[in-house]
N, C-alpha and C positions, 0 to 999 in steps of 0.2 A: 504494500499500500504506500502511496506517495505521501510525502509530508504536506503537499497542498490539499490532498483529499482529507487527510487527518485534520488540517486546519479548518476546512470547510464543515466537516461533520461536528467538530467540537466548537466551532465559531470562535476559534482563537486566531490571533494574527499569525500569518505564516512565519514571520521572523521569530516568534516566540516558540512555535513548534520546532523550528530549526535549532533554536537554542537548547530546547529540552532534549532533542535527539543527540546533539553534540555532547551535552553533559552526560547522557546515558552511555554513549559509546566510550567516552573518556573513562567513566567508572568501570566499564567492562574491559578496558584495556584494548579496545578495537579502534582501528583507524577509520575516521569518518569518510575519507576519500573513497573507501571501498563501497560506500553506499550512495555517493553523490553522483548526480547526473546534471549535465549542463547542455544548454543549446544557445546558439546565437541567432537572434531574430534577424532575418534578412533585410528588414526595412530600416531598423535603427542600429544594427550591429551591437546591441547590448546583450550581454551574457546573463542568463537567468539560471539559478540553481535550485534544485530540490533534492530531497533524500528519498530513496525507495527502500522500504524495509520489508523483510519477510515476516511471516506470521509471529514467530517467536519474538523478534525485536519489537514488532508492533504491540504485542501484549505486554512486553516488558515496559515499553514507553508509557502506556496508558495506566499502568498499575498505580501511579500516583495521582491520577485524575479522579474526579468524582464519579460516583456510581452511574449517574445519568450519562456522562460522557463515555465511560467504559462500555456501557450497554450499546450506545450508538456504534462504536467501533466494532464490537463483537458481532452485532447484526450485520454490519457491512462486510466483515470478514466472511461470514457465512454466505452472504450473497455472492461474494467473489468465488468462494468454493463451489457454490451451486452453478455458477456460470462456466465452470471448467467442463469441457466436453470429454466424453469417454475417449480412451486411447484408440487411435485408428488401428484397424486390423489388416488393412491392405495398403499397398503403395499408393493407389489412387486416393484412398481416404486420407493418407498422410499428406499427400501433395495438396489436396483440397483444404485441409486444416491449416497447413502452413500458409497457403494463399489467403485464407480468411483472416488469420491472425495478422499477417502483414498489412492487409487492407484496413483492419480495425486499428492497428497501431499508427498507421499513416493518418487516419482520420483524427485520432486523439492527439497526435503530435501537432497536426495542423491547427486544431482548435486551441491547444495550449499556446502555440506561437501567436495566434490571432488575439487571444485574450491577455497574453503576458504584458504588453505595453499598457493596456488599460488597468490591469491590476497593479502593476508597478507604479503608475501614476497615483493611484489611490493610496498605496502604501506610503508614498512620499507626502501626500496630502495629510494623512492622519497624524503624522508626527507633530504638526503644529496646529491642526484644525480644532475647532470647538464644535459644539452641537449646532446643527443647522436645521432650518425649517425644511419641510418636504419640498417646497419650491426651490430653495437654494440647493438641496441635495440633487434634485433632478438637473439643475443647471451645472453643478460641479461635474456630474457624471455624464453630461451630454445625453440625457435621457428625456424623452417627452414626459412632461409632468403627469398628464392624465394616464398615460400608458404605465408609468411607474406605479401610480396609486392603484390602478386597476389590478396589476399582478400582485401587489401586496394585499389587496382585499381578496383576490382569488385564492391566494395561498394562505389566507387566514393569518397573516402577519399583522394586519390592521383590521379594524371593524368600525362601523359608523354607529354613533350614539348621540342623539339629540343634535344632529347636524355637525358633530365633531368627528374627526378621524382619530381614533385612539389605538394604541398598540395592545395586543393581547398580553396578559400578565406575564406569560412565559418569556416573550420577546423583551419585555421591559426588564425582567429579572436577569436575562442574559446580557444586559447592558447595551442593547442596540438602540433603545429609544429612551427619552425622558418626556415627561408631560409637565408643561409649564402652565401655571394658572396665575391669574392676577386680575387687576381692574384697569381698564383703559383710562385715558385722560377724561373721557366723557362719562365715566362712572359705570361702564358696562363691564360685567365680569366676562372673562375669556379663558378658554382652554386651548392650548396649542401643543401638538406633538412635535418634538424635535428629535433629529437623528444624531446620535453620538458618532464620534470618529470611528468607533468599532462598527456601528450600524452602517455607516457610509461604505466601509470596506466590505461588509457582509453583503449589502445590496449589490455592489459592483461585482463581487465574485460570483454570486448566485445568478445574476441576471445579465452579465456582461454580453453573452452571445445573443440574448433575446432583445435587449434594449439599447445597449451602448452603441452610439454612432461612431463612425470613423473606422 
């Protein structure tokens, strides 16, 4: 399992997962370079790194995570095992399997290369960014505001209540959103959902292919 997938499932920043992996490998006396993978994006010539772990190292990594996060990873590992096809019994079957795997890897690599500059931009932004409104978030990510809100409602990240867009409690506890309340200069009470830096990154990573322009 890749460090980027672990970051997505646990809703941690990728750099923090990378730090955890490097710390784990150091304690195990293993060289991180044996698990590192790099690629250079053809458009900007920037090099991006991730780690790819086998099941044992993935389970070792998440031992210190919360039960909820461990369960997410365990379920994903089972899905990956379920996706493994039975061993081919004939040469044509082996050739077909090899071709299918090569095609799938090419699609995943292409998607990763397309999304990498977008995610890298967001990682740079969250270093100094503060909580933003939904409109500001859409503008930062170059996403159509209505489309972004629609997918967040669709996936039950947000819900409507008394004319307000509010985050579900789980997403708020995950640190993706905050809810600001107050009174305007005209004496009207207001409630506004704001997206934290972690939330901006989470939205970018989850919806980059679907919504991010460029």
